[in-house]
C-alpha positions as CSV (number, residue, x, y, z in Angstrom):
1,M,260.6,-74.5,222.8
2,S,256.7,-75.1,222.9
3,D,254.8,-73.6,225.7
4,I,252.0,-76.1,224.9
5,A,251.7,-78.6,227.9
6,P,251.7,-82.2,226.9
7,Y,248.4,-84.3,227.2
8,E,248.1,-86.8,230.3
9,S,246.6,-90.3,229.1
10,L,243.2,-91.0,230.2
11,P,242.5,-94.1,232.6
12,E,241.5,-97.1,231.1
13,D,240.7,-99.4,234.2
14,W,237.0,-99.0,233.9
15,Q,234.4,-101.4,232.1
16,R,231.2,-99.5,231.2
17,A,230.6,-96.1,229.6
18,L,227.7,-94.0,228.6
19,A,228.0,-91.5,225.8
20,V,225.6,-88.6,225.7
21,V,225.5,-86.0,223.0
22,A,223.0,-83.7,221.4
23,H,223.0,-85.0,217.7
24,P,224.0,-87.9,215.3
25,D,227.5,-87.4,214.3
26,D,228.6,-85.4,217.5
27,L,230.7,-88.5,218.6
28,E,232.1,-88.9,215.1
29,F,233.6,-85.6,215.0
30,G,236.3,-86.5,217.4
31,S,235.8,-89.4,219.8
32,A,234.6,-92.4,217.6
33,A,238.0,-93.7,217.0
34,A,238.4,-93.7,221.0
35,V,235.2,-95.6,221.4
36,A,236.6,-98.0,218.9
37,R,239.6,-98.4,220.9
38,W,237.8,-99.2,224.0
39,T,235.2,-101.6,222.5
40,A,238.3,-103.6,221.1
41,Q,239.5,-103.7,224.9
42,G,236.2,-105.5,225.7
43,K,234.7,-102.4,227.3
44,E,230.7,-101.7,227.0
45,I,229.6,-98.3,225.7
46,V,226.2,-97.0,225.2
47,Y,225.3,-94.2,223.1
48,C,222.4,-91.8,224.1
49,L,221.7,-89.1,221.4
50,V,219.4,-86.3,222.9
51,T,217.9,-85.3,219.6
52,S,217.6,-87.2,216.4
53,G,219.4,-84.3,214.4
54,E,216.2,-83.8,212.5
55,A,216.9,-80.0,211.8
56,G,220.5,-80.9,210.7
57,I,219.9,-81.2,206.9
58,D,218.8,-77.9,205.2
59,G,217.3,-79.5,202.1
60,L,215.5,-82.4,204.0
61,D,212.2,-82.1,205.9
62,P,212.8,-83.0,209.5
63,D,210.4,-85.8,209.7
64,E,212.5,-87.5,206.8
65,A,215.7,-86.5,208.3
66,R,214.8,-88.0,211.7
67,V,214.5,-91.4,210.3
68,L,217.4,-91.1,208.2
69,R,220.0,-89.8,210.6
70,E,218.9,-92.3,213.2
71,A,219.6,-95.2,211.0
72,E,222.9,-93.7,210.0
73,Q,223.8,-93.1,213.6
74,R,223.2,-96.7,214.4
75,A,225.2,-97.8,211.3
76,S,228.1,-95.4,212.5
77,A,228.0,-96.9,216.0
78,G,228.3,-100.4,214.8
79,V,231.6,-99.4,212.9
80,V,233.2,-98.8,216.2
81,G,231.7,-101.7,218.2
82,V,228.6,-100.0,219.9
83,S,225.3,-102.0,219.4
84,E,223.1,-100.0,221.8
85,V,221.9,-96.5,220.7
86,E,219.2,-94.4,222.3
87,F,217.5,-91.5,221.0
88,L,215.6,-89.3,223.6
89,G,213.7,-87.5,221.0
90,L,214.0,-84.0,222.2
91,P,213.7,-81.3,219.6
92,D,217.0,-80.6,217.5
93,G,218.3,-77.0,217.4
94,I,216.5,-75.6,220.6
95,L,217.4,-77.7,223.6
96,E,217.6,-75.5,226.7
97,Y,219.8,-76.2,229.7
98,G,217.4,-76.9,232.8
99,V,215.6,-79.3,235.0
100,P,213.9,-81.1,232.1
101,L,217.2,-81.8,230.3
102,R,218.8,-82.9,233.5
103,R,216.0,-85.2,234.4
104,A,215.8,-86.8,231.1
105,I,219.7,-87.6,231.2
106,T,219.6,-88.6,234.8
107,E,217.3,-91.6,234.0
108,V,219.4,-92.8,231.4
109,V,222.4,-92.8,233.7
110,R,220.5,-94.6,236.5
111,R,219.5,-97.2,233.8
112,H,223.1,-97.8,232.4
113,R,225.1,-97.4,235.6
114,P,228.1,-96.3,234.0
115,D,231.8,-95.9,235.4
116,I,232.6,-93.1,232.9
117,V,230.3,-90.7,231.1
118,I,231.5,-89.1,227.7
119,T,229.9,-86.0,226.3
120,N,231.1,-83.3,224.1
121,N,232.7,-79.8,224.4
122,F,230.3,-77.5,226.0
123,R,232.5,-74.6,226.4
124,E,231.4,-71.5,224.4
125,T,234.0,-72.1,221.6
126,W,235.9,-74.9,220.1
127,D,239.4,-73.1,220.3
128,G,239.2,-71.1,223.4
129,A,238.8,-67.8,221.5
130,E,236.4,-67.2,218.7
131,A,235.1,-70.6,217.2
132,L,231.6,-70.4,218.4
133,N,230.2,-73.5,219.7
134,Q,226.5,-74.7,219.1
135,A,223.7,-74.1,221.5
136,D,222.6,-77.8,221.6
137,H,226.1,-79.0,222.5
138,M,226.6,-76.5,225.5
139,A,223.2,-77.2,226.8
140,T,223.7,-81.2,226.7
141,G,227.0,-81.1,228.2
142,R,226.2,-78.8,231.1
143,A,223.0,-80.9,231.7
144,T,225.0,-84.1,231.5
145,L,227.6,-82.9,234.0
146,D,224.8,-82.0,236.4
147,A,222.7,-85.2,235.6
148,V,225.6,-87.5,236.7
149,R,225.6,-85.9,240.1
150,D,221.8,-85.8,240.3
151,A,221.8,-89.7,239.5
152,G,223.4,-90.5,242.7
153,N,221.0,-88.5,244.9
154,R,217.8,-90.5,245.7
155,W,215.9,-87.3,246.5
156,I,216.3,-85.8,243.2
157,F,213.9,-86.9,240.4
158,R,212.9,-89.6,243.0
159,E,209.7,-90.4,240.8
160,Q,212.1,-92.4,238.6
161,L,213.0,-94.8,241.3
162,T,210.3,-97.4,240.4
163,D,210.5,-100.9,239.0
164,G,213.8,-101.6,240.6
165,L,215.5,-98.5,239.2
166,E,218.0,-97.3,241.7
167,P,220.2,-94.1,242.4
168,W,223.6,-94.6,240.7
169,G,226.5,-92.5,242.2
170,K,229.4,-94.2,241.1
171,V,230.2,-92.4,237.7
172,R,234.0,-91.6,238.2
173,Q,234.5,-89.0,235.7
174,V,232.8,-87.1,232.7
175,W,234.9,-86.8,229.7
176,A,234.1,-83.9,227.3
177,A,235.7,-84.4,224.0
178,G,237.1,-81.9,222.0
179,S,237.2,-79.3,224.8
180,P,239.6,-76.2,224.4
181,A,240.5,-76.7,228.0
182,G,241.2,-80.4,227.9
183,R,244.6,-81.8,229.4
184,H,244.1,-85.4,228.7
185,A,243.9,-87.6,225.6
186,V,244.0,-91.3,224.3
187,D,246.0,-92.7,221.7
188,I,243.9,-93.7,218.7
189,T,246.5,-94.3,216.3
190,G,245.5,-98.0,215.8
191,T,241.8,-97.2,215.5
192,F,241.8,-93.8,213.6
193,D,240.7,-95.6,210.3
194,R,237.6,-97.0,212.0
195,G,236.8,-93.6,213.5
196,L,236.9,-92.2,209.8
197,E,234.8,-94.9,208.4
198,S,232.3,-94.0,211.4
199,L,232.1,-90.5,210.4
200,Q,231.7,-91.3,206.8
201,A,228.5,-93.3,207.6
202,H,226.8,-90.3,208.0
203,E,226.4,-89.9,204.4
204,A,223.3,-87.8,204.0
205,Y,224.3,-85.4,206.6
206,L,227.9,-84.9,204.9
207,R,226.1,-84.4,201.6
208,G,224.0,-81.9,203.0
209,L,226.9,-79.9,203.9
210,G,227.6,-79.1,200.2
211,E,230.0,-80.7,197.6
212,G,233.6,-80.0,198.7
213,A,232.7,-78.1,201.6
214,F,234.1,-80.7,204.1
215,D,236.8,-83.6,204.0
216,P,236.1,-85.9,206.8
217,E,239.8,-87.4,206.6
218,E,241.4,-84.2,206.4
219,F,239.3,-82.8,209.4
220,L,240.1,-85.8,211.5
221,E,243.7,-85.9,210.6
222,G,244.2,-82.4,211.6
223,I,242.7,-82.9,215.2
224,G,244.3,-86.4,215.6
225,R,247.7,-85.3,214.6
226,A,247.7,-82.1,216.6
227,S,246.5,-84.0,219.9
228,G,249.1,-86.9,219.0
229,T,251.9,-84.5,219.1
230,R,250.9,-83.6,222.7
231,L,250.4,-87.0,223.8
232,G,253.4,-88.2,222.0
233,T,251.7,-90.5,219.6
234,R,250.6,-90.1,215.9
235,Y,247.2,-89.7,216.5
236,A,245.3,-88.7,219.7
237,A,241.6,-87.9,220.7
238,P,241.6,-85.0,223.4
239,F,239.2,-84.8,226.4
240,E,238.6,-82.5,229.4
241,V,238.2,-84.5,232.5
242,F,235.8,-83.8,235.6
243,T,235.7,-85.7,238.5
244,I,232.3,-86.3,240.0
245,N,231.7,-85.3,243.7
246,L,228.2,-86.0,244.8
247,F,227.7,-83.4,247.5
């Protein structure tokens, strides 16, 4: 008998979500199919990319890569029903956790006023053992978690509160996709193909990985099937859930 605990289903009694990740393609490597499920339910989801992924293609100058990757991200988001995509323009590859990053994300949370905030795994590894995570992912996820709390406190980054912008302390939870500590998941069986198409829209990035180096369908199927087994579905997307306490 397996000693791996089954996943709990994520709640879906919410309307607005904000997804904050470091790079174009981060959402597509695991949670885009979940986004497709939620937009099909009529939920509103906004993407915020902290960088433009300009350092992510070895054979392409960052100034060229920035334009290309932003365009691919917008196309990718459209596949899963997301029309609003923001880029904060911070430098790819050298993000640092700290007050400036918290400040930038706090302002986005206050503007969009989400019920749920989605980010990526920010643990040190992807598998809880030795598959090392990337520094930008860790910095962005940690800053997002803190920024959600900051957004509800009017005395933190209060210079932002002009022109009608108000504190927003009603984010219920932050969901970190792909975390090895996750205990929740959502059924993506019906939207798996859209999630795959969304990842495939990052054509230049995937080409930059090298011919034959990566199979998007095989990768997503492996994660989706393993998670689905724990949720009791064919495919699932796993998340670590954090409930927000403002004080």
